[in-house]
N, CA and C atoms of all chains as a GROMACS GRO file, in nm:
protein
  636
    1MET      N    1   9.968  12.281  10.072
    1MET     CA    2  10.028  12.369  10.072
    1MET      C    3  10.204  12.348  10.094
    2ILE      N    4  10.254  12.394   9.947
    2ILE     CA    5  10.424  12.374  10.045
    2ILE      C    6  10.468  12.395  10.190
    3ALA      N    7  10.531  12.341  10.279
    3ALA     CA    8  10.556  12.408  10.346
    3ALA      C    9  10.712  12.503  10.364
    4HIS      N   10  10.675  12.639  10.414
    4HIS     CA   11  10.776  12.726  10.376
    4HIS      C   12  10.866  12.665  10.536
    5THR      N   13  10.976  12.613  10.556
    5THR     CA   14  11.056  12.589  10.620
    5THR      C   15  11.185  12.695  10.617
    6PRO      N   16  11.267  12.671  10.751
    6PRO     CA   17  11.370  12.741  10.739
    6PRO      C   18  11.475  12.641  10.708
    7LEU      N   19  11.556  12.706  10.664
    7LEU     CA   20  11.752  12.632  10.613
    7LEU      C   21  11.759  12.504  10.651
    8PRO      N   22  11.770  12.408  10.595
    8PRO     CA   23  11.787  12.299  10.685
    8PRO      C   24  11.996  12.302  10.782
    9LEU      N   25  11.977  12.256  10.909
    9LEU     CA   26  11.883  12.127  10.969
    9LEU      C   27  11.782  12.170  10.971
   10TYR      N   28  11.687  12.044  10.936
   10TYR     CA   29  11.540  12.040  11.025
   10TYR      C   30  11.544  11.940  11.065
   11TYR      N   31  11.420  11.873  11.092
   11TYR     CA   32  11.331  11.759  11.084
   11TYR      C   33  11.262  11.721  10.971
   12ALA      N   34  11.226  11.603  10.959
   12ALA     CA   35  11.079  11.536  10.926
   12ALA      C   36  11.045  11.406  10.916
   13VAL      N   37  10.886  11.399  10.956
   13VAL     CA   38  10.868  11.279  10.999
   13VAL      C   39  10.767  11.252  10.831
   14ILE      N   40  10.812  11.150  10.862
   14ILE     CA   41  10.774  11.101  10.698
   14ILE      C   42  10.608  10.962  10.722
   15PHE      N   43  10.466  11.030  10.757
   15PHE     CA   44  10.424  10.939  10.822
   15PHE      C   45  10.346  10.865  10.697
   16THR      N   46  10.297  10.730  10.642
   16THR     CA   47  10.265  10.726  10.471
   16THR      C   48  10.161  10.551  10.603
   17SER      N   49  10.054  10.620  10.542
   17SER     CA   50   9.928  10.509  10.568
   17SER      C   51   9.813  10.457  10.511
   18THR      N   52   9.782  10.350  10.505
   18THR     CA   53   9.651  10.306  10.466
   18THR      C   54   9.563  10.286  10.540
   19ILE      N   55   9.417  10.310  10.517
   19ILE     CA   56   9.267  10.335  10.596
   19ILE      C   57   9.249  10.227  10.589
   20THR      N   58   9.146  10.144  10.701
   20THR     CA   59   9.026  10.063  10.689
   20THR      C   60   8.939  10.065  10.639
   21GLY      N   61   8.917  10.234  10.567
   21GLY     CA   62   8.780  10.270  10.518
   21GLY      C   63   8.754  10.407  10.542
   22GLU      N   64   8.669  10.456  10.395
   22GLU     CA   65   8.656  10.619  10.439
   22GLU      C   66   8.570  10.599  10.622
   23ASN      N   67   8.593  10.732  10.646
   23ASN     CA   68   8.544  10.770  10.800
   23ASN      C   69   8.539  10.886  10.852
   24GLN      N   70   8.435  10.933  10.865
   24GLN     CA   71   8.422  11.122  10.899
   24GLN      C   72   8.496  11.142  11.014
   25ASN      N   73   8.484  11.025  11.139
   25ASN     CA   74   8.532  11.053  11.245
   25ASN      C   75   8.701  11.011  11.238
   26TYR      N   76   8.776  10.967  11.129
   26TYR     CA   77   8.904  10.944  11.126
   26TYR      C   78   8.954  11.096  11.034
   27ALA      N   79   8.915  11.147  10.944
   27ALA     CA   80   8.845  11.247  10.876
   27ALA      C   81   8.858  11.348  10.988
   28ALA      N   82   8.747  11.373  11.023
   28ALA     CA   83   8.789  11.490  11.196
   28ALA      C   84   8.898  11.539  11.265
   29MET      N   85   8.936  11.345  11.285
   29MET     CA   86   9.026  11.360  11.389
   29MET      C   87   9.207  11.420  11.332
   30ALA      N   88   9.166  11.309  11.157
   30ALA     CA   89   9.327  11.409  11.146
   30ALA      C   90   9.364  11.578  11.160
   31ASP      N   91   9.218  11.583  11.048
   31ASP     CA   92   9.228  11.773  11.095
   31ASP      C   93   9.228  11.814  11.216
   32ALA      N   94   9.186  11.767  11.280
   32ALA     CA   95   9.232  11.786  11.491
   32ALA      C   96   9.352  11.770  11.492
   33MET      N   97   9.482  11.707  11.444
   33MET     CA   98   9.586  11.659  11.479
   33MET      C   99   9.711  11.756  11.379
   34VAL      N  100   9.651  11.789  11.280
   34VAL     CA  101   9.700  11.856  11.156
   34VAL      C  102   9.700  12.021  11.296
   35LYS      N  103   9.540  12.023  11.329
   35LYS     CA  104   9.596  12.179  11.359
   35LYS      C  105   9.638  12.165  11.562
   36LEU      N  106   9.632  12.046  11.612
   36LEU     CA  107   9.735  12.042  11.720
   36LEU      C  108   9.892  12.053  11.751
   37ALA      N  109   9.948  11.982  11.589
   37ALA     CA  110  10.022  11.970  11.595
   37ALA      C  111  10.102  12.113  11.562
   38GLN      N  112  10.040  12.222  11.484
   38GLN     CA  113  10.040  12.360  11.508
   38GLN      C  114  10.111  12.427  11.554
   39GLN      N  115  10.046  12.457  11.638
   39GLN     CA  116  10.024  12.496  11.782
   39GLN      C  117  10.175  12.444  11.885
   40GLN      N  118  10.192  12.302  11.886
   40GLN     CA  119  10.324  12.283  11.917
   40GLN      C  120  10.459  12.314  11.946
   41ASP      N  121  10.578  12.379  11.998
   41ASP     CA  122  10.647  12.392  12.041
   41ASP      C  123  10.735  12.298  11.922
   42GLY      N  124  10.834  12.347  11.788
   42GLY     CA  125  10.937  12.320  11.723
   42GLY      C  126  10.798  12.269  11.600
   43PHE      N  127  10.754  12.309  11.574
   43PHE     CA  128  10.679  12.236  11.461
   43PHE      C  129  10.678  12.376  11.354
   44LEU      N  130  10.764  12.328  11.212
   44LEU     CA  131  10.762  12.451  11.112
   44LEU      C  132  10.702  12.387  10.989
   45GLY      N  133  10.632  12.335  10.950
   45GLY     CA  134  10.486  12.300  10.856
   45GLY      C  135  10.515  12.158  10.838
   46ILE      N  136  10.378  12.148  10.758
   46ILE     CA  137  10.305  11.994  10.741
   46ILE      C  138  10.274  11.999  10.556
   47GLU      N  139  10.274  11.895  10.518
   47GLU     CA  140  10.223  11.864  10.420
   47GLU      C  141  10.186  11.746  10.378
   48SER      N  142  10.027  11.723  10.300
   48SER     CA  143   9.933  11.637  10.273
   48SER      C  144   9.911  11.603  10.147
   49ALA      N  145   9.909  11.473  10.173
   49ALA     CA  146   9.824  11.497  10.015
   49ALA      C  147   9.768  11.251  10.029
   50ARG      N  148   9.730  11.247   9.968
   50ARG     CA  149   9.624  11.109   9.907
   50ARG      C  150   9.549  11.110   9.855
   51ASN      N  151   9.591  10.963   9.788
   51ASN     CA  152   9.466  10.906   9.656
   51ASN      C  153   9.443  10.763   9.773
   52GLU      N  154   9.516  10.690   9.694
   52GLU     CA  155   9.521  10.542   9.874
   52GLU      C  156   9.600  10.522   9.902
   53LEU      N  157   9.709  10.578   9.851
   53LEU     CA  158   9.838  10.619  10.059
   53LEU      C  159   9.756  10.745  10.045
   54ASP      N  160   9.873  10.777  10.216
   54ASP     CA  161   9.805  10.916  10.193
   54ASP      C  162   9.952  10.951  10.303
   55ILE      N  163   9.985  11.043  10.245
   55ILE     CA  164  10.113  11.110  10.293
   55ILE      C  165  10.136  11.165  10.372
   56THR      N  166  10.179  11.190  10.535
   56THR     CA  167  10.193  11.325  10.573
   56THR      C  168  10.324  11.358  10.568
   57VAL      N  169  10.402  11.457  10.584
   57VAL     CA  170  10.517  11.484  10.612
   57VAL      C  171  10.503  11.599  10.678
   58SER      N  172  10.560  11.585  10.816
   58SER     CA  173  10.538  11.696  10.873
   58SER      C  174  10.712  11.723  10.926
   59TYR      N  175  10.746  11.841  10.945
   59TYR     CA  176  10.854  11.908  10.988
   59TYR      C  177  10.936  11.965  11.119
   60TRP      N  178  11.023  11.965  11.204
   60TRP     CA  179  11.029  12.052  11.328
   60TRP      C  180  11.169  12.080  11.333
   61LEU      N  181  11.154  12.104  11.432
   61LEU     CA  182  11.278  12.128  11.471
   61LEU      C  183  11.445  12.134  11.538
   62ASP      N  184  11.373  12.030  11.585
   62ASP     CA  185  11.448  11.912  11.605
   62ASP      C  186  11.399  11.795  11.730
   63LEU      N  187  11.462  11.677  11.740
   63LEU     CA  188  11.423  11.552  11.780
   63LEU      C  189  11.311  11.547  11.882
   64GLU      N  190  11.374  11.685  11.973
   64GLU     CA  191  11.345  11.740  12.056
   64GLU      C  192  11.159  11.743  12.075
   65SER      N  193  11.148  11.823  11.966
   65SER     CA  194  11.027  11.887  11.933
   65SER      C  195  10.871  11.732  11.920
   66ILE      N  196  10.930  11.686  11.776
   66ILE     CA  197  10.922  11.517  11.799
   66ILE      C  198  10.836  11.470  11.883
   67LYS      N  199  10.940  11.443  11.989
   67LYS     CA  200  10.902  11.350  12.076
   67LYS      C  201  10.846  11.419  12.209
   68ASN      N  202  10.792  11.535  12.216
   68ASN     CA  203  10.712  11.637  12.292
   68ASN      C  204  10.589  11.576  12.153
   69TRP      N  205  10.587  11.546  12.049
   69TRP     CA  206  10.469  11.591  11.982
   69TRP      C  207  10.383  11.438  12.029
   70ARG      N  208  10.481  11.324  12.024
   70ARG     CA  209  10.468  11.228  12.040
   70ARG      C  210  10.429  11.191  12.155
   71GLU      N  211  10.483  11.205  12.214
   71GLU     CA  212  10.384  11.192  12.374
   71GLU      C  213  10.274  11.266  12.426
   72ASN      N  214  10.278  11.416  12.317
   72ASN     CA  215  10.131  11.501  12.384
   72ASN      C  216   9.987  11.346  12.424
   73ALA      N  217   9.913  11.437  12.489
   73ALA     CA  218   9.830  11.328  12.522
   73ALA      C  219   9.749  11.356  12.457
   74GLN      N  220   9.679  11.398  12.369
   74GLN     CA  221   9.559  11.431  12.279
   74GLN      C  222   9.590  11.295  12.150
   75HIS      N  223   9.676  11.380  12.065
   75HIS     CA  224   9.803  11.327  12.004
   75HIS      C  225   9.827  11.138  12.031
   76SER      N  226   9.852  11.052  12.103
   76SER     CA  227   9.835  10.922  12.198
   76SER      C  228   9.735  10.832  12.174
   77ILE      N  229   9.604  11.001  12.240
   77ILE     CA  230   9.446  10.890  12.222
   77ILE      C  231   9.437  10.864  12.074
   78ALA      N  232   9.409  10.978  11.983
   78ALA     CA  233   9.460  11.018  11.837
   78ALA      C  234   9.503  10.841  11.791
   79ARG      N  235   9.623  10.863  11.842
   79ARG     CA  236   9.726  10.762  11.769
   79ARG      C  237   9.668  10.591  11.852
   80GLU      N  238   9.638  10.590  11.955
   80GLU     CA  239   9.540  10.485  11.968
   80GLU      C  240   9.414  10.426  11.924
   81MET      N  241   9.360  10.544  11.904
   81MET     CA  242   9.216  10.471  11.776
   81MET      C  243   9.247  10.466  11.649
   82GLY      N  244   9.316  10.475  11.566
   82GLY     CA  245   9.402  10.465  11.464
   82GLY      C  246   9.473  10.350  11.449
   83ARG      N  247   9.536  10.325  11.575
   83ARG     CA  248   9.588  10.154  11.590
   83ARG      C  249   9.491  10.057  11.581
   84SER      N  250   9.365  10.070  11.669
   84SER     CA  251   9.262  10.030  11.694
   84SER      C  252   9.106   9.933  11.609
   85ASP      N  253   9.109  10.133  11.525
   85ASP     CA  254   8.999  10.098  11.401
   85ASP      C  255   9.054  10.161  11.332
   86TRP      N  256   9.185  10.222  11.259
   86TRP     CA  257   9.129  10.358  11.131
   86TRP      C  258   9.278  10.248  11.049
   87TYR      N  259   9.344  10.251  11.122
   87TYR     CA  260   9.488  10.240  10.971
   87TYR      C  261   9.477  10.090  10.934
   88ARG      N  262   9.491  10.027  10.791
   88ARG     CA  263   9.526   9.922  10.782
   88ARG      C  264   9.703   9.892  10.736
   89THR      N  265   9.764   9.963  10.780
   89THR     CA  266   9.904   9.983  10.797
   89THR      C  267   9.965  10.137  10.802
   90PHE      N  268  10.071  10.122  10.842
   90PHE     CA  269  10.133  10.274  10.864
   90PHE      C  270  10.231  10.245  10.864
   91LYS      N  271  10.364  10.370  10.793
   91LYS     CA  272  10.529  10.363  10.851
   91LYS      C  273  10.537  10.482  10.878
   92THR      N  274  10.616  10.513  11.018
   92THR     CA  275  10.667  10.642  11.053
   92THR      C  276  10.806  10.680  11.003
   93ARG      N  277  10.824  10.756  10.906
   93ARG     CA  278  11.020  10.742  10.968
   93ARG      C  279  11.083  10.889  10.984
   94ILE      N  280  11.159  10.916  11.110
   94ILE     CA  281  11.204  11.042  11.130
   94ILE      C  282  11.370  11.051  11.044
   95ALA      N  283  11.349  11.139  10.960
   95ALA     CA  284  11.489  11.229  10.859
   95ALA      C  285  11.515  11.347  10.934
   96LYS      N  286  11.650  11.379  10.921
   96LYS     CA  287  11.649  11.465  10.935
   96LYS      C  288  11.744  11.506  10.788
   97VAL      N  289  11.633  11.657  10.756
   97VAL     CA  290  11.654  11.697  10.619
   97VAL      C  291  11.815  11.798  10.624
   98GLU      N  292  11.897  11.763  10.533
   98GLU     CA  293  12.046  11.794  10.547
   98GLU      C  294  12.067  11.917  10.403
   99ARG      N  295  11.992  11.922  10.272
   99ARG     CA  296  11.938  11.968  10.167
   99ARG      C  297  11.769  12.000  10.152
  100ASP      N  298  11.813  12.112  10.123
  100ASP     CA  299  11.631  12.156   9.979
  100ASP      C  300  11.713  12.284   9.929
  101TYR      N  301  11.568  12.204   9.820
  101TYR     CA  302  11.585  12.262   9.660
  101TYR      C  303  11.480  12.390   9.635
  102ASN      N  304  11.484  12.473   9.586
  102ASN     CA  305  11.308  12.527   9.540
  102ASN      C  306  11.327  12.557   9.412
  103PHE      N  307  11.183  12.552   9.351
  103PHE     CA  308  11.134  12.623   9.239
  103PHE      C  309  11.005  12.745   9.248
  104GLU      N  310  10.971  12.824   9.222
  104GLU     CA  311  10.881  12.922   9.222
  104GLU      C  312  10.851  12.897   9.001
  105ARG      N  313  10.733  12.904   9.000
  105ARG     CA  314  10.719  12.982   8.870
  105ARG      C  315  10.709  13.132   8.872
  106GLU      N  316  10.813  13.206   8.825
  106GLU     CA  317  10.819  13.371   8.816
  106GLU      C  318  10.637  13.364   8.771
  107MET      N  319  10.154  10.237   9.721
  107MET     CA  320  10.182  10.160   9.852
  107MET      C  321  10.338  10.215   9.922
  108ILE      N  322  10.282  10.111  10.044
  108ILE     CA  323  10.384  10.136  10.150
  108ILE      C  324  10.572  10.074  10.095
  109ALA      N  325  10.623  10.211  10.134
  109ALA     CA  326  10.762  10.160  10.026
  109ALA      C  327  10.860  10.014  10.168
  110HIS      N  328  10.869   9.876  10.073
  110HIS     CA  329  10.963   9.806  10.206
  110HIS      C  330  11.096   9.847  10.207
  111THR      N  331  11.120   9.928  10.333
  111THR     CA  332  11.275  10.016  10.278
  111THR      C  333  11.330   9.917  10.414
  112PRO      N  334  11.460   9.928  10.369
  112PRO     CA  335  11.576   9.810  10.507
  112PRO      C  336  11.540   9.930  10.593
  113LEU      N  337  11.636   9.887  10.684
  113LEU     CA  338  11.577   9.906  10.834
  113LEU      C  339  11.737  10.029  10.816
  114PRO      N  340  11.713  10.107  10.819
  114PRO     CA  341  11.753  10.261  10.875
  114PRO      C  342  11.906  10.220  10.931
  115LEU      N  343  12.022  10.347  10.854
  115LEU     CA  344  11.979  10.414  10.801
  115LEU      C  345  12.009  10.447  10.654
  116TYR      N  346  11.906  10.518  10.570
  116TYR     CA  347  11.949  10.550  10.458
  116TYR      C  348  11.804  10.612  10.410
  117TYR      N  349  11.842  10.677  10.284
  117TYR     CA  350  11.802  10.822  10.224
  117TYR      C  351  11.675  10.838  10.208
  118ALA      N  352  11.589  10.957  10.189
  118ALA     CA  353  11.528  10.972  10.163
  118ALA      C  354  11.504  11.066  10.041
  119VAL      N  355  11.404  11.111   9.950
  119VAL     CA  356  11.414  11.241   9.891
  119VAL      C  357  11.304  11.280   9.865
  120ILE      N  358  11.276  11.349   9.943
  120ILE     CA  359  11.104  11.433   9.972
  120ILE      C  360  11.046  11.523   9.833
  121PHE      N  361  10.992  11.525   9.764
  121PHE     CA  362  10.989  11.590   9.650
  121PHE      C  363  10.805  11.609   9.621
  122THR      N  364  10.793  11.816   9.683
  122THR     CA  365  10.641  11.760   9.720
  122THR      C  366  10.650  11.934   9.621
  123SER      N  367  10.516  11.924   9.455
  123SER     CA  368  10.512  11.990   9.400
  123SER      C  369  10.350  11.997   9.410
  124THR      N  370  10.298  12.126   9.280
  124THR     CA  371  10.199  12.213   9.254
  124THR      C  372  10.217  12.165   9.115
  125ILE      N  373  10.124  12.140   9.014
  125ILE     CA  374  10.128  12.135   8.872
  125ILE      C  375  10.043  12.340   8.780
  126THR      N  376  10.100  12.333   8.663
  126THR     CA  377  10.011  12.474   8.661
  126THR      C  378   9.911  12.392   8.597
  127GLY      N  379   9.869  12.251   8.538
  127GLY     CA  380   9.735  12.229   8.546
  127GLY      C  381   9.760  12.127   8.501
  128GLU      N  382   9.683  12.074   8.430
  128GLU     CA  383   9.638  11.853   8.460
  128GLU      C  384   9.703  11.900   8.289
  129ASN      N  385   9.794  11.760   8.242
  129ASN     CA  386   9.833  11.735   8.127
  129ASN      C  387   9.849  11.573   8.139
  130GLN      N  388   9.827  11.550   8.041
  130GLN     CA  389   9.922  11.365   7.940
  130GLN      C  390  10.038  11.406   8.021
  131ASN      N  391  10.076  11.474   7.890
  131ASN     CA  392  10.214  11.459   7.894
  131ASN      C  393  10.332  11.417   8.069
  132TYR      N  394  10.260  11.538   8.124
  132TYR     CA  395  10.338  11.557   8.261
  132TYR      C  396  10.290  11.389   8.335
  133ALA      N  397  10.163  11.385   8.317
  133ALA     CA  398  10.108  11.164   8.377
  133ALA      C  399  10.177  11.082   8.321
  134ALA      N  400  10.264  11.132   8.222
  134ALA     CA  401  10.328  10.960   8.168
  134ALA      C  402  10.506  10.984   8.175
  135MET      N  403  10.531  11.085   8.132
  135MET     CA  404  10.648  11.120   8.226
  135MET      C  405  10.691  11.103   8.351
  136ALA      N  406  10.631  11.128   8.458
  136ALA     CA  407  10.567  11.061   8.539
  136ALA      C  408  10.590  10.962   8.611
  137ASP      N  409  10.491  10.838   8.532
  137ASP     CA  410  10.492  10.732   8.526
  137ASP      C  411  10.655  10.636   8.500
  138ALA      N  412  10.676  10.724   8.395
  138ALA     CA  413  10.828  10.668   8.302
  138ALA      C  414  10.898  10.698   8.406
  139MET      N  415  10.979  10.817   8.499
  139MET     CA  416  11.048  10.858   8.591
  139MET      C  417  11.004  10.752   8.712
  140VAL      N  418  10.920  10.749   8.699
  140VAL     CA  419  10.945  10.611   8.837
  140VAL      C  420  10.964  10.487   8.804
  141LYS      N  421  10.933  10.484   8.694
  141LYS     CA  422  10.977  10.292   8.622
  141LYS      C  423  11.187  10.307   8.632
  142LEU      N  424  11.196  10.425   8.499
  142LEU     CA  425  11.354  10.479   8.545
  142LEU      C  426  11.450  10.465   8.684
  143ALA      N  427  11.341  10.572   8.738
  143ALA     CA  428  11.459  10.496   8.915
  143ALA      C  429  11.472  10.415   8.987
  144GLN      N  430  11.362  10.327   8.952
  144GLN     CA  431  11.315  10.169   9.006
  144GLN      C  432  11.482  10.085   8.942
  145GLN      N  433  11.463  10.124   8.803
  145GLN     CA  434  11.566  10.036   8.777
  145GLN      C  435  11.750  10.089   8.818
  146GLN      N  436  11.719  10.208   8.873
  146GLN     CA  437  11.897  10.293   8.957
  146GLN      C  438  11.957  10.175   9.064
  147ASP      N  439  12.115  10.179   9.060
  147ASP     CA  440  12.200  10.129   9.185
  147ASP      C  441  12.091  10.244   9.281
  148GLY      N  442  12.051  10.146   9.389
  148GLY     CA  443  12.054  10.262   9.515
  148GLY      C  444  11.930  10.298   9.552
  149PHE      N  445  11.854  10.222   9.478
  149PHE     CA  446  11.649  10.266   9.467
  149PHE      C  447  11.631  10.110   9.591
  150LEU      N  448  11.589  10.155   9.739
  150LEU     CA  449  11.498  10.081   9.774
  150LEU      C  450  11.347  10.153   9.764
  151GLY      N  451  11.275  10.262   9.732
  151GLY     CA  452  11.125  10.276   9.696
  151GLY      C  453  11.060  10.382   9.635
  152ILE      N  454  10.952  10.359   9.582
  152ILE     CA  455  10.894  10.480   9.628
  152ILE      C  456  10.675  10.461   9.708
  153GLU      N  457  10.722  10.632   9.724
  153GLU     CA  458  10.566  10.650   9.771
  153GLU      C  459  10.505  10.802   9.718
  154SER      N  460  10.346  10.814   9.626
  154SER     CA  461  10.318  10.917   9.556
  154SER      C  462  10.191  10.932   9.598
  155ALA      N  463  10.139  11.036   9.722
  155ALA     CA  464  10.059  11.038   9.680
  155ALA      C  465  10.026  11.167   9.594
  156ARG      N  466   9.874  11.236   9.577
  156ARG     CA  467   9.805  11.354   9.486
  156ARG      C  468   9.704  11.391   9.527
  157ASN      N  469   9.687  11.502   9.540
  157ASN     CA  470   9.540  11.582   9.528
  157ASN      C  471   9.579  11.685   9.521
  158GLU      N  472   9.577  11.869   9.557
  158GLU     CA  473   9.583  11.934   9.531
  158GLU      C  474   9.739  12.006   9.490
  159LEU      N  475   9.816  11.910   9.656
  159LEU     CA  476   9.946  11.909   9.646
  159LEU      C  477  10.008  11.769   9.579
  160ASP      N  478  10.135  11.706   9.571
  160ASP     CA  479  10.185  11.562   9.491
  160ASP      C  480  10.279  11.588   9.574
  161ILE      N  481  10.278  11.470   9.594
  161ILE     CA  482  10.406  11.458   9.753
  161ILE      C  483  10.430  11.322   9.736
  162THR      N  484  10.617  11.280   9.670
  162THR     CA  485  10.660  11.161   9.587
  162THR      C  486  10.803  11.175   9.706
  163VAL      N  487  10.802  11.091   9.722
  163VAL     CA  488  10.918  10.998   9.818
  163VAL      C  489  10.975  10.892   9.795
  164SER      N  490  11.064  10.879   9.739
  164SER     CA  491  11.174  10.810   9.688
  164SER      C  492  11.290  10.837   9.828
  165TYR      N  493  11.294  10.718   9.833
  165TYR     CA  494  11.452  10.555   9.914
  165TYR      C  495  11.565  10.537   9.825
  166TRP      N  496  11.646  10.567   9.966
  166TRP     CA  497  11.742  10.537   9.883
  166TRP      C  498  11.846  10.462   9.958
  167LEU      N  499  12.003  10.455   9.860
  167LEU     CA  500  12.120  10.334  10.026
  167LEU      C  501  12.215  10.493  10.043
  168ASP      N  502  12.236  10.513   9.960
  168ASP     CA  503  12.308  10.721   9.972
  168ASP      C  504  12.303  10.842   9.902
  169LEU      N  505  12.361  10.897   9.977
  169LEU     CA  506  12.429  11.036   9.845
  169LEU      C  507  12.425  11.024   9.773
  170GLU      N  508  12.516  10.908   9.736
  170GLU     CA  509  12.559  10.879   9.569
  170GLU      C  510  12.482  10.867   9.493
  171SER      N  511  12.428  10.760   9.502
  171SER     CA  512  12.283  10.735   9.471
  171SER      C  513  12.169  10.786   9.429
  172ILE      N  514  12.146  10.891   9.532
  172ILE     CA  515  12.061  10.977   9.496
  172ILE      C  516  12.158  11.130   9.377
  173LYS      N  517  12.313  11.091   9.392
  173LYS     CA  518  12.372  11.218   9.308
  173LYS      C  519  12.329  11.140   9.154
  174ASN      N  520  12.358  11.006   9.138
  174ASN     CA  521  12.351  10.952   9.017
  174ASN      C  522  12.213  10.945   8.944
  175TRP      N  523  12.126  10.948   9.056
  175TRP     CA  524  11.985  10.933   8.924
  175TRP      C  525  11.947  11.124   8.864
  176ARG      N  526  11.976  11.207   8.998
  176ARG     CA  527  12.016  11.352   8.971
  176ARG      C  528  12.086  11.379   8.793
  177GLU      N  529  12.173  11.307   8.803
  177GLU     CA  530  12.256  11.310   8.726
  177GLU      C  531  12.245  11.253   8.573
  178ASN      N  532  12.157  11.147   8.577
  178ASN     CA  533  12.061  11.072   8.487
  178ASN      C  534  12.039  11.130   8.372
  179ALA      N  535  12.064  11.077   8.208
  179ALA     CA  536  12.055  11.242   8.159
  179ALA      C  537  11.878  11.205   8.114
  180GLN      N  538  11.828  11.146   8.078
  180GLN     CA  539  11.638  11.120   8.117
  180GLN      C  540  11.594  11.210   8.208
  181HIS      N  541  11.616  11.158   8.353
  181HIS     CA  542  11.573  11.277   8.447
  181HIS      C  543  11.633  11.423   8.392
  182SER      N  544  11.678  11.445   8.358
  182SER     CA  545  11.773  11.550   8.319
  182SER      C  546  11.676  11.654   8.286
  183ILE      N  547  11.639  11.572   8.166
  183ILE     CA  548  11.556  11.633   8.059
  183ILE      C  549  11.467  11.622   8.093
  184ALA      N  550  11.334  11.547   8.182
  184ALA     CA  551  11.285  11.572   8.179
  184ALA      C  552  11.204  11.656   8.340
  185ARG      N  553  11.318  11.654   8.438
  185ARG     CA  554  11.362  11.835   8.476
  185ARG      C  555  11.334  11.944   8.478
  186GLU      N  556  11.400  11.864   8.342
  186GLU     CA  557  11.370  12.070   8.256
  186GLU      C  558  11.262  12.095   8.185
  187MET      N  559  11.191  12.005   8.160
  187MET     CA  560  11.057  12.039   8.105
  187MET      C  561  10.920  12.084   8.233
  188GLY      N  562  10.984  12.002   8.324
  188GLY     CA  563  10.929  12.018   8.446
  188GLY      C  564  10.890  12.137   8.472
  189ARG      N  565  11.031  12.258   8.484
  189ARG     CA  566  11.082  12.361   8.498
  189ARG      C  567  10.975  12.409   8.392
  190SER      N  568  11.034  12.395   8.292
  190SER     CA  569  10.954  12.535   8.202
  190SER      C  570  10.840  12.494   8.200
  191ASP      N  571  10.754  12.404   8.173
  191ASP     CA  572  10.597  12.417   8.081
  191ASP      C  573  10.505  12.266   8.272
  192TRP      N  574  10.541  12.250   8.333
  192TRP     CA  575  10.443  12.167   8.407
  192TRP      C  576  10.437  12.227   8.560
  193TYR      N  577  10.542  12.281   8.658
  193TYR     CA  578  10.544  12.256   8.787
  193TYR      C  579  10.514  12.410   8.775
  194ARG      N  580  10.433  12.465   8.894
  194ARG     CA  581  10.437  12.581   8.920
  194ARG      C  582  10.472  12.663   9.065
  195THR      N  583  10.508  12.524   9.138
  195THR     CA  584  10.642  12.515   9.226
  195THR      C  585  10.671  12.358   9.260
  196PHE      N  586  10.791  12.339   9.378
  196PHE     CA  587  10.804  12.210   9.388
  196PHE      C  588  10.910  12.262   9.482
  197LYS      N  589  10.944  12.189   9.549
  197LYS     CA  590  11.018  12.143   9.680
  197LYS      C  591  11.123  12.040   9.697
  198THR      N  592  11.231  11.998   9.691
  198THR     CA  593  11.269  11.822   9.727
  198THR      C  594  11.350  11.928   9.857
  199ARG      N  595  11.429  11.786   9.897
  199ARG     CA  596  11.443  11.798  10.054
  199ARG      C  597  11.473  11.638  10.076
  200ILE      N  598  11.637  11.657  10.090
  200ILE     CA  599  11.720  11.558  10.059
  200ILE      C  600  11.771  11.527  10.301
  201ALA      N  601  11.735  11.369  10.297
  201ALA     CA  602  11.722  11.336  10.435
  201ALA      C  603  11.717  11.275  10.425
  202LYS      N  604  11.819  11.219  10.571
  202LYS     CA  605  11.899  11.070  10.618
  202LYS      C  606  11.760  11.007  10.695
  203VAL      N  607  11.721  10.910  10.681
  203VAL     CA  608  11.669  10.882  10.770
  203VAL      C  609  11.638  10.757  10.876
  204GLU      N  610  11.666  10.839  10.994
  204GLU     CA  611  11.761  10.734  11.118
  204GLU      C  612  11.650  10.702  11.215
  205ARG      N  613  11.508  10.674  11.213
  205ARG     CA  614  11.488  10.545  11.205
  205ARG      C  615  11.362  10.527  11.201
  206ASP      N  616  11.286  10.450  11.204
  206ASP     CA  617  11.070  10.398  11.110
  206ASP      C  618  11.049  10.293  11.236
  207TYR      N  619  10.925  10.280  11.218
  207TYR     CA  620  10.844  10.210  11.262
  207TYR      C  621  10.701  10.234  11.149
  208ASN      N  622  10.661  10.094  11.243
  208ASN     CA  623  10.587   9.998  11.119
  208ASN      C  624  10.442   9.960  11.178
  209PHE      N  625  10.307   9.960  11.106
  209PHE     CA  626  10.212   9.885  11.209
  209PHE      C  627  10.155   9.822  11.091
  210GLU      N  628  10.070   9.727  11.127
  210GLU     CA  629   9.974   9.644  11.025
  210GLU      C  630   9.891   9.600  11.137
  211ARG      N  631   9.798   9.623  10.994
  211ARG     CA  632   9.670   9.508  11.095
  211ARG      C  633   9.671   9.403  11.097
  212GLU      N  634   9.643   9.251  11.167
  212GLU     CA  635   9.674   9.131  11.155
  212GLU      C  636   9.532   9.068  11.083
   0.00000   0.00000   0.00000
């Protein structure tokens, strides 16, 4: 679903990845991390889509919330497992959302 | 593929959409728009993934390049067809990429 974020300014973490192969542990961990992120202060929403590429964009109130999420202990462990086992390549981009536009069919 | 963007600062256009149904014209137009975007001044890269949600993130040198792309005649026509026929809902977010991090398996 498209995330119902507030009016800008807010932040986006654009996380783009390719994985080494299908892996049940990876899928379970990814789901768990989404649930955990949703419980964090400053979390605004998340959008995810995947085919060859996995794109997950999470939205945050400010850089402080992103830093806290980055330093979350369970998230740090998951990230290390990702680096050691699951990801072939990834790129994380921290971006300040300055404007947005919506369309909804009537 | 993960886009090989330059060092920040640069801009991201995060375009998240759901469509009304599968449509060959939509798929062909989407492909044509990617090819056209790649020819524009200031274009830096594009990433796309899709399941129920379609997430396309394009990267641009500056706000001027994004404005020019928005005003491109063929792109404007495609956007109107999207509003009239294809999209159920979409959200466009313009964001300034301030930092990025990479991982590549050795």
